[in-house]
C-alpha positions as CSV (number, residue, x, y, z in Angstrom):
1,M,177.7,23.4,202.3
2,P,178.4,19.4,203.1
3,R,178.2,19.0,206.8
4,R,181.2,18.1,209.2
5,R,181.3,15.3,210.6
6,P,182.3,15.0,214.5
7,P,185.3,13.3,215.1
8,V,185.0,9.6,216.8
9,D,186.6,9.3,220.2
10,I,187.6,5.9,221.2
11,F,186.7,4.8,224.3
12,T,190.2,3.3,226.0
13,F,190.5,1.3,229.0
14,P,193.8,2.3,231.4
15,L,197.0,1.5,230.4
16,P,198.8,-1.6,232.8
17,S,202.2,0.2,234.9
18,G,204.3,-2.0,231.9
19,K,203.2,-0.4,228.3
20,N,202.9,3.9,228.8
21,N,206.3,5.0,227.5
22,Q,205.3,2.4,223.9
23,T,205.4,5.1,220.7
24,A,203.9,4.3,217.1
25,R,203.9,6.1,213.6
26,C,200.8,7.9,212.9
27,P,198.9,6.7,210.1
28,Q,198.0,11.0,209.1
29,C,200.8,12.5,209.0
30,G,203.7,10.0,209.9
31,G,204.2,11.9,213.4
32,E,205.2,10.1,216.9
33,G,202.0,8.7,218.8
34,Q,202.4,8.1,222.5
35,S,200.2,5.4,223.8
36,I,197.1,6.3,226.0
37,G,195.0,3.6,226.6
38,H,193.8,0.0,225.1
39,V,191.1,-1.5,223.7
40,G,191.0,-5.3,224.3
41,A,194.4,-6.1,223.7
42,R,195.0,-3.5,220.9
43,L,197.3,-0.6,222.2
44,V,195.6,2.9,221.6
45,Y,197.9,6.2,220.7
46,Q,197.0,9.9,220.4
47,C,199.3,11.8,217.9
48,G,201.8,15.0,219.4
49,E,201.2,16.7,215.9
50,C,198.1,16.6,214.6
51,A,196.0,15.0,217.9
52,V,194.9,11.9,215.9
53,R,193.6,9.0,217.8
54,F,194.4,5.7,216.4
55,K,194.9,2.0,217.1
56,S,198.1,-0.1,216.9
57,D,198.6,-2.4,213.7
58,H,199.8,-5.4,215.8
59,V,198.4,-7.1,218.8
60,D,200.0,-6.9,222.4
61,S,199.5,-9.5,224.9
62,L,198.3,-7.1,227.8
63,Q,198.5,-8.6,231.2
64,T,196.2,-6.7,233.7
65,R,196.3,-9.0,236.3
66,D,199.4,-10.1,238.7
67,A,200.3,-13.9,238.0
68,A,199.4,-14.0,242.3
69,D,195.8,-12.9,241.1
70,R,195.1,-15.9,239.3
71,P,194.0,-19.7,241.0
């Protein structure tokens, strides 16, 4: 009997306030994925139907600091 691998957990950083309600289509089941965090400039989603975590195909510009914080 083949050994089953554990699911891969994607380490994510918290989302900025403006990116909380973004959705994307799940590549496995085609369901709706809700944004849960980001890795670099790519958003990470979790599917509501099959619980798969996946990254977005397009790169978003995430600004984690306000313009007033910059020198």
